[in-house]
C-alpha positions as CSV (number, residue, x, y, z in Angstrom):
1,M,38.4,-12.7,551.7
2,R,38.0,-15.7,554.0
3,K,34.4,-15.0,555.3
4,P,33.2,-11.6,554.0
5,T,29.5,-12.2,555.0
6,L,30.6,-12.0,558.7
7,Q,31.6,-8.4,558.3
8,I,28.7,-7.2,556.0
9,L,25.8,-9.0,557.6
10,P,25.7,-7.0,560.9
11,I,26.1,-3.7,559.1
12,M,23.3,-4.4,556.8
13,L,21.1,-5.5,559.7
14,A,21.9,-2.4,561.6
15,A,21.1,-0.2,558.6
16,M,17.8,-2.0,558.1
17,L,16.9,-1.5,561.8
18,I,17.8,2.2,561.8
19,G,15.9,2.7,558.5
20,A,12.9,1.1,560.0
21,F,12.8,3.0,563.3
22,I,14.4,6.4,562.4
23,P,12.2,8.4,560.0
24,T,13.5,10.8,557.5
25,P,14.3,14.3,558.7
26,P,11.1,15.9,557.3
27,A,8.8,13.3,558.7
28,L,10.7,13.4,562.0
29,A,10.1,17.1,562.2
30,Q,6.4,16.8,561.6
31,S,6.0,13.9,563.9
32,S,7.9,15.5,566.7
33,L,5.4,18.4,566.7
34,S,2.4,16.1,566.9
35,R,3.5,13.3,569.2
36,D,3.8,13.1,572.9
37,P,7.2,13.6,574.6
38,K,6.8,10.1,576.1
39,D,6.8,8.7,572.5
40,R,10.0,10.5,571.8
41,D,11.7,9.1,574.9
42,R,10.5,5.6,573.9
43,K,12.0,6.0,570.4
44,D,15.2,7.4,571.8
45,Q,15.4,4.3,574.1
46,E,14.8,2.0,571.2
47,I,17.5,3.7,569.1
48,S,19.9,3.5,572.0
49,E,19.2,-0.2,572.4
50,L,19.7,-0.7,568.6
51,K,23.0,1.1,568.8
52,N,24.0,-1.2,571.7
53,E,23.0,-4.2,569.6
54,I,25.1,-2.8,566.7
55,R,28.1,-2.4,569.0
56,L,27.6,-5.9,570.3
57,L,27.4,-7.2,566.8
58,E,30.5,-5.3,565.8
59,H,32.2,-6.7,568.9
60,R,31.2,-10.2,567.8
61,V,32.4,-9.6,564.3
62,E,35.8,-8.5,565.7
63,T,35.8,-11.6,567.8
64,L,35.0,-13.8,564.9
65,E,37.7,-12.1,562.8
66,G,40.2,-12.7,565.6
67,L,39.2,-16.3,565.8
68,D,39.4,-16.6,562.0
69,Q,43.0,-15.2,562.1
70,K,43.9,-17.7,564.8
71,V,42.4,-20.5,562.7
72,R,44.5,-19.4,559.8
73,V,47.6,-19.4,562.0
74,I,46.8,-22.9,563.3
75,D,46.1,-24.1,559.8
76,R,49.4,-22.8,558.6
77,K,51.2,-24.4,561.5
78,L,49.6,-27.7,560.7
79,E,50.6,-27.4,557.1
80,V,54.2,-26.6,558.0
81,Q,54.2,-29.6,560.5
82,A,52.8,-31.9,557.8
83,E,55.4,-30.7,555.3
84,T,58.2,-31.2,557.9
85,Q,57.0,-34.7,558.7
86,Q,56.8,-35.5,555.0
87,V,60.4,-34.3,554.5
88,K,61.5,-36.3,557.5
89,A,59.7,-39.4,556.2
90,Q,61.5,-39.0,552.9
91,E,64.8,-38.7,554.6
92,A,64.3,-41.5,557.2
93,P,66.3,-44.7,556.7
94,I,64.4,-48.0,555.9
95,I,65.2,-50.9,558.1
96,K,64.2,-54.4,556.9
97,A,64.5,-58.0,557.9
98,D,63.0,-60.6,555.6
99,A,63.9,-63.7,553.7
100,Q,66.5,-61.8,551.7
101,G,68.5,-60.9,554.8
102,F,68.8,-57.8,557.0
103,S,69.2,-54.4,555.4
104,I,69.2,-50.6,556.2
105,S,68.8,-48.2,553.3
106,S,67.9,-44.6,552.5
107,A,64.3,-43.7,551.7
108,N,65.1,-44.6,548.1
109,P,66.8,-48.0,548.5
110,D,68.6,-47.6,545.1
111,D,70.7,-44.7,546.5
112,W,72.2,-46.1,549.7
113,Q,71.9,-49.6,551.1
114,L,73.7,-51.9,553.4
115,K,72.9,-55.6,553.5
116,F,73.9,-58.3,555.9
117,G,73.4,-61.9,554.9
118,G,75.2,-65.2,555.3
119,I,75.3,-69.0,554.6
120,I,76.1,-71.8,557.0
121,Q,76.3,-75.4,555.8
122,A,76.7,-78.2,558.4
123,D,77.6,-81.4,556.6
124,G,78.0,-85.1,557.5
125,R,80.1,-87.2,555.0
126,F,80.2,-91.0,555.3
127,F,82.2,-93.2,553.1
128,T,81.0,-96.7,552.4
129,S,83.7,-97.7,550.0
130,G,86.8,-96.3,548.2
131,D,90.6,-96.1,548.3
132,D,90.9,-92.7,549.9
133,K,91.9,-92.7,553.6
134,S,89.7,-89.7,554.5
135,P,87.5,-90.5,557.5
136,S,83.8,-90.2,557.7
137,T,83.1,-87.0,559.5
138,F,80.8,-84.1,560.5
139,Y,82.2,-80.7,559.4
140,L,81.2,-77.2,558.5
141,N,81.4,-76.9,554.7
142,R,80.7,-73.2,554.3
143,V,80.5,-70.5,556.9
144,R,80.2,-67.2,555.1
145,P,79.0,-63.9,556.5
146,I,78.1,-61.6,553.5
147,L,78.3,-57.9,553.7
148,S,77.1,-56.1,550.6
149,G,75.4,-52.8,549.6
150,T,75.2,-49.8,547.4
151,L,76.9,-46.4,547.6
152,W,75.9,-43.2,545.7
153,K,73.3,-45.2,543.7
154,Y,75.7,-46.7,541.2
155,Y,78.4,-48.4,543.2
156,D,77.8,-51.9,544.6
157,F,80.1,-53.8,546.8
158,N,80.4,-57.3,548.3
159,I,82.7,-58.7,551.0
160,T,82.5,-62.4,551.7
161,P,85.0,-64.3,553.9
162,D,84.7,-68.0,554.6
163,F,85.4,-69.8,557.8
164,G,84.4,-73.2,556.7
165,Q,86.5,-76.4,556.7
166,G,88.9,-75.1,559.3
167,K,90.3,-72.4,557.0
168,V,89.9,-68.6,556.7
169,V,89.6,-67.5,553.0
170,L,88.4,-64.3,551.4
171,Q,86.0,-65.7,548.8
172,D,84.6,-62.5,547.3
173,A,85.6,-58.8,547.5
174,Y,84.6,-56.6,544.6
175,I,83.2,-53.3,543.5
176,N,80.6,-53.1,540.7
177,D,80.1,-49.7,538.9
178,R,76.7,-49.6,537.1
179,Y,76.6,-46.0,536.2
180,F,76.3,-47.2,532.6
181,Q,73.6,-49.9,533.0
182,Q,74.4,-51.6,529.7
183,A,78.2,-51.7,530.4
184,Q,78.8,-52.4,534.1
185,L,82.4,-52.7,535.4
186,Q,83.2,-55.1,538.2
187,V,86.7,-55.1,539.8
188,G,88.0,-57.4,542.5
189,K,87.9,-61.0,543.4
190,Y,84.8,-63.1,542.4
191,K,83.8,-66.1,540.4
192,A,85.3,-66.3,536.9
193,P,82.5,-66.1,534.4
194,F,82.9,-69.5,532.9
195,D,81.2,-72.6,534.3
196,L,77.3,-72.7,534.5
197,E,77.2,-74.8,537.7
198,R,80.0,-72.8,539.3
199,L,78.2,-69.5,538.7
200,Q,75.1,-70.9,540.4
201,S,75.0,-69.6,544.0
202,D,76.2,-72.1,546.6
203,R,72.8,-71.8,548.4
204,D,70.9,-73.0,545.3
205,L,72.9,-76.1,544.3
206,L,71.0,-79.2,543.5
207,F,73.6,-81.4,545.3
208,S,75.9,-80.7,548.2
209,E,78.9,-80.8,545.9
210,R,79.3,-79.8,542.3
211,A,79.8,-82.2,539.4
212,L,83.2,-83.7,538.2
213,T,83.3,-81.0,535.4
214,I,84.1,-78.4,538.0
215,N,87.6,-79.9,538.1
216,L,88.2,-78.3,534.6
217,A,86.9,-74.9,535.5
218,P,88.4,-71.9,537.3
219,N,86.9,-70.9,540.6
220,R,87.4,-67.4,541.9
221,D,90.0,-65.1,540.3
222,T,91.0,-61.5,540.6
223,G,90.6,-59.0,537.8
224,A,88.1,-56.7,536.0
225,E,84.9,-57.7,534.1
226,L,82.6,-55.8,531.8
227,H,79.1,-57.2,531.9
228,S,75.4,-56.6,531.7
229,D,72.0,-58.0,530.7
230,L,70.6,-56.8,527.3
231,F,67.3,-57.0,525.6
232,D,65.3,-57.0,528.9
233,G,67.4,-59.8,530.3
234,R,67.3,-62.0,527.2
235,L,71.0,-61.9,526.7
236,T,73.8,-61.8,529.3
237,Y,77.4,-61.0,528.3
238,Q,80.5,-61.1,530.5
239,F,84.1,-60.3,529.3
240,A,86.9,-60.4,531.9
241,V,90.6,-59.9,532.2
242,M,91.9,-61.8,535.2
243,N,95.1,-63.1,536.8
244,G,94.5,-66.7,535.9
245,V,94.3,-69.6,538.3
246,P,94.6,-73.4,538.2
247,N,91.4,-75.3,537.8
248,N,89.0,-75.5,540.7
249,T,91.2,-73.1,542.8
250,A,90.1,-70.0,544.6
251,S,92.9,-69.3,547.1
252,V,95.3,-67.5,544.7
253,D,95.1,-63.7,545.1
254,I,98.3,-62.5,543.3
255,D,99.4,-63.4,539.8
256,N,102.8,-65.2,539.5
257,N,103.5,-64.1,535.9
258,D,102.9,-61.1,533.7
259,A,100.3,-62.8,531.4
260,K,96.6,-62.5,532.0
261,D,93.6,-64.7,531.3
262,F,90.9,-63.5,529.0
263,I,87.4,-64.9,529.7
264,G,84.2,-64.4,527.7
265,R,80.7,-65.7,528.2
266,L,77.4,-65.2,526.4
267,F,74.2,-66.7,527.8
268,A,70.8,-66.3,526.2
269,Q,67.2,-66.7,527.5
270,P,65.3,-65.9,524.3
271,F,61.9,-66.8,525.7
272,K,62.3,-65.2,529.1
273,H,59.2,-63.0,528.8
274,S,57.2,-65.4,526.6
275,E,53.5,-66.0,527.3
276,Y,54.2,-69.7,527.0
277,Q,55.3,-71.1,530.4
278,W,56.9,-74.1,528.9
279,A,59.4,-71.9,526.9
280,K,60.3,-69.3,529.5
281,G,62.8,-71.5,531.4
282,L,65.2,-72.2,528.5
283,G,68.7,-70.8,528.7
284,F,71.8,-71.7,526.7
285,G,75.3,-70.2,526.2
286,F,79.0,-70.6,525.5
287,A,82.1,-69.6,527.5
288,A,85.8,-69.7,526.8
289,T,89.1,-68.7,528.5
290,Y,92.6,-68.1,527.1
291,G,95.7,-67.3,529.0
292,D,99.3,-68.1,529.7
293,E,99.7,-70.2,532.9
294,S,103.5,-70.4,533.0
295,N,104.9,-71.0,536.4
296,N,101.5,-71.8,537.8
297,T,100.8,-74.9,539.9
298,T,99.0,-77.8,538.3
299,S,95.5,-78.9,539.0
300,V,94.3,-81.9,541.0
301,Y,91.0,-83.6,540.3
302,K,88.7,-84.6,543.2
303,T,85.6,-86.8,543.6
304,Y,82.2,-85.9,545.2
305,G,83.8,-87.0,548.6
306,Q,86.8,-84.7,547.9
307,S,89.1,-87.6,547.4
308,T,92.0,-86.9,545.0
309,W,91.9,-89.3,542.0
310,F,94.2,-87.5,539.6
311,S,97.4,-85.5,540.1
312,Y,100.6,-84.9,538.2
313,N,104.0,-86.3,539.0
314,K,106.5,-84.3,541.0
315,G,108.3,-81.7,538.9
316,V,105.4,-81.1,536.5
317,T,104.3,-77.5,536.2
318,A,102.0,-75.4,534.0
319,A,104.2,-74.1,531.1
320,G,102.2,-72.0,528.7
321,A,98.9,-71.5,527.0
322,R,95.7,-72.8,528.4
323,F,92.4,-72.7,526.5
324,R,89.1,-73.8,528.0
325,F,85.6,-73.7,526.4
326,S,82.2,-74.8,527.6
327,P,78.8,-75.0,525.8
328,Q,76.1,-75.0,528.5
329,A,72.4,-74.9,528.9
330,Y,69.5,-75.3,531.4
331,Y,65.7,-75.7,531.1
332,Y,63.0,-75.3,533.7
333,A,59.3,-75.9,533.2
334,G,56.9,-76.4,536.1
335,G,58.5,-78.6,538.7
336,F,61.1,-80.1,536.2
337,G,64.6,-78.8,535.9
338,L,67.6,-79.8,533.7
339,L,71.1,-78.4,533.7
340,T,73.9,-79.7,531.4
341,E,77.3,-78.6,530.2
342,Y,80.5,-79.8,528.5
343,V,84.0,-78.5,529.4
344,S,87.3,-78.9,527.6
345,D,90.7,-77.8,529.0
346,R,93.7,-77.7,526.6
347,H,96.9,-76.9,528.5
348,E,100.7,-76.9,528.1
349,L,102.8,-78.6,530.7
350,N,106.5,-78.8,531.5
351,R,108.2,-81.8,532.9
352,N,111.7,-81.2,534.3
353,I,113.7,-84.4,533.6
354,Q,117.2,-85.4,534.5
355,L,119.5,-86.8,531.7
356,K,122.9,-88.4,532.1
357,E,125.7,-87.4,529.7
358,G,128.8,-89.3,530.4
359,S,129.5,-88.9,534.1
360,F,127.4,-85.7,534.3
361,F,123.7,-85.1,534.8
362,K,121.7,-82.3,533.3
363,Y,118.1,-81.2,533.5
364,V,115.9,-80.8,530.5
365,N,112.5,-79.3,530.1
366,D,110.0,-81.4,528.3
367,Y,107.1,-79.3,527.0
368,E,103.9,-81.0,525.9
369,T,100.2,-80.1,525.2
370,F,97.3,-82.1,526.6
371,A,93.5,-81.9,526.6
372,D,91.1,-83.0,529.3
373,S,87.4,-83.0,528.9
374,G,84.2,-83.7,530.8
375,Y,80.4,-83.4,530.8
376,S,77.6,-83.4,533.3
377,M,73.8,-83.6,533.2
378,Q,71.5,-83.2,536.2
379,G,67.8,-83.3,536.5
380,S,65.3,-82.6,539.2
381,Y,61.6,-82.6,540.0
382,L,59.7,-80.8,542.8
383,L,57.1,-83.2,544.2
384,T,55.1,-80.5,546.0
385,G,54.1,-78.4,543.0
386,E,56.6,-75.5,543.2
387,D,58.4,-74.3,540.1
388,A,61.9,-75.5,539.6
389,S,64.6,-72.8,539.1
390,Y,68.2,-72.0,538.7
391,Y,67.8,-69.8,541.7
392,T,66.2,-70.2,545.2
393,I,63.2,-72.4,545.6
394,K,60.4,-70.9,547.6
395,P,58.1,-73.5,549.2
396,Y,54.4,-72.8,548.9
397,H,53.9,-74.1,552.4
398,P,56.9,-73.7,554.7
399,F,57.6,-76.3,557.3
400,D,55.0,-75.9,560.1
401,P,53.6,-79.3,561.3
402,R,51.3,-77.6,563.9
403,H,49.4,-76.2,560.9
404,G,49.8,-79.3,558.7
405,T,52.5,-78.0,556.3
406,W,55.8,-79.7,555.6
407,G,57.7,-77.5,553.2
408,A,58.8,-78.5,549.6
409,W,60.3,-81.8,548.5
410,E,62.5,-82.4,545.5
411,I,64.2,-85.4,543.9
412,A,67.4,-85.1,541.9
413,A,69.8,-87.3,539.8
414,R,73.0,-86.5,538.0
415,I,75.7,-88.1,535.9
416,S,79.1,-86.5,535.2
417,N,82.3,-87.7,533.6
418,L,85.9,-86.4,533.3
419,A,88.4,-88.0,531.0
420,T,92.1,-87.0,531.1
421,D,94.5,-87.1,528.1
422,R,96.1,-90.5,527.9
423,G,99.3,-88.9,526.6
424,Q,99.9,-87.6,530.1
425,F,100.5,-91.2,531.3
426,K,102.5,-92.3,528.2
427,L,104.9,-89.4,528.5
428,N,105.3,-89.8,532.3
429,F,103.5,-86.6,533.3
430,A,101.2,-88.7,535.5
431,D,101.5,-92.1,537.2
432,P,98.7,-94.6,536.1
433,T,99.1,-96.5,539.3
434,V,98.2,-93.4,541.3
435,S,96.0,-91.3,539.0
436,A,93.0,-92.7,537.0
437,E,92.5,-91.9,533.3
438,S,88.8,-91.1,533.8
439,A,86.1,-91.0,536.4
440,T,82.3,-91.3,536.0
441,E,80.0,-90.3,538.9
442,Y,76.3,-91.1,539.5
443,D,74.4,-89.1,542.1
444,L,71.0,-89.3,543.7
445,G,69.5,-86.7,546.0
446,I,66.5,-85.7,548.0
447,N,66.1,-82.0,548.9
448,W,63.8,-80.8,551.6
449,Y,63.1,-77.1,551.6
450,L,61.8,-76.2,555.1
451,S,61.5,-72.6,554.1
452,Q,63.0,-70.2,551.6
453,N,66.1,-69.9,553.9
454,V,66.5,-73.5,555.3
455,K,67.3,-76.6,553.2
456,W,68.2,-80.1,554.2
457,Q,69.9,-82.3,551.5
458,F,70.4,-86.0,551.4
459,D,72.8,-87.2,548.7
460,Y,74.4,-90.5,547.6
461,A,77.3,-90.5,545.1
462,R,79.1,-93.4,543.5
463,T,82.2,-92.9,541.4
464,F,83.7,-95.4,539.0
465,F,87.3,-95.1,537.8
466,N,89.4,-96.3,534.8
467,G,92.9,-97.0,536.0
468,G,94.5,-95.5,539.0
469,A,95.7,-98.6,540.9
470,G,97.9,-101.7,540.6
471,V,101.5,-101.6,539.3
472,T,103.0,-100.2,536.1
473,S,103.0,-103.6,534.4
474,A,99.5,-104.4,535.5
475,I,97.3,-101.4,535.8
476,K,94.1,-101.9,537.7
477,D,91.0,-99.7,538.2
478,R,90.9,-97.7,541.3
479,R,88.3,-99.0,543.7
480,D,84.8,-97.5,543.4
481,E,84.0,-94.7,545.8
482,S,80.6,-94.6,547.5
483,V,79.7,-91.7,549.8
484,F,76.6,-90.6,551.6
485,E,76.4,-86.9,552.4
486,T,73.8,-84.9,554.3
487,Q,73.8,-81.1,554.6
488,L,71.7,-78.7,556.6
489,Q,71.8,-75.2,555.3
490,I,70.6,-71.8,556.4
491,A,71.1,-69.0,554.0
492,F,69.8,-65.4,554.0
């Protein structure tokens, strides 16, 4: 059926030729009696030649049919080869290297994926005033190789050690099961879902160090969390059961009591998909934790320069229930950004005291409940026209002076405050000559985004204290601390 005319045409042509030159039998009979023998020989020769031509045409048809069959075979081979190549292309891994890091994945990246990223922060910290004896120094703040990926489409993992500050710590190690997209289960060690600034990625921080309120929030903890984004990302929920850790602590991997911390957080972005740009960047939420911290160590509070300005007296331990809560919000519009939150920490403490009865001494546990609280507010503005964000800033024109581009520039300011419960000093849980009642910190910063992966920060922080020095009979304010810090970061 491929080319039927090739077979019929020569036969029809041959029939026409034979019909034209070979008369019907009666006519032939009459003609043969009246014509010369030479005419008959000539006719026979012509018929013979026509037969030869027919044979030649038949041979050509056979040749063409053979070629046609070969073409069909070649076409099929090409089809099979194309199908094979298509199958191989669908099965071939995808290797990528871009601003998000390095990755290798299956043809469908959602099924199998392995990513390698990292963050390195090289800092210089220089004190200009303060009572802390820490020296000005260059140091590596964070050095974290990050291995993450996806297995069998639904199972994500993350492994993040940290070699910064002369220590080796496992920061994150967790598995996230997202088979049910609206109810994902995450198990392992990761950031407790509580504090807004703590949950912000370290690479995206506005300042080199977080605000004072971080002293009242848990850092990383080990446990299980149910979480997801609902209504097309307009509402995020997180509910976790975790071991429970002291404030601003991430190095505890095993619980020291049978009780567990319960953590819940809701965060809404109601106008995330609005057509109005000025409304899209609004987000607000609330988080709370509750747990029994018996036998846990107590927290210490640090400044921007990581100087300890509040600690409990020797013999004081966590003794019972701890309740934290935090209303929080951010707003981003154009180059302007604002992030604010309030944190309260109500906790039970035990002080083991020695009493004398006659000639004998005995130890008595003094249980008390105290509440510390703090707030922070930070604002920023991008001078070069980029949009501010809770996440990574991508410069319109990365640093390339040979082509007249200098990256993105941002200015930032922040105020934060933390006030401790005065009862802790009155009841001798803390020493007012060593620990301050409150601290207020003012920060100014300039951020230079050389590219989406490279950032250079320049910060100045000054912290004022209430109490924390002098003698018991004459309490004085701890000396103000001023520190300049610069940080060069590469993250991918």
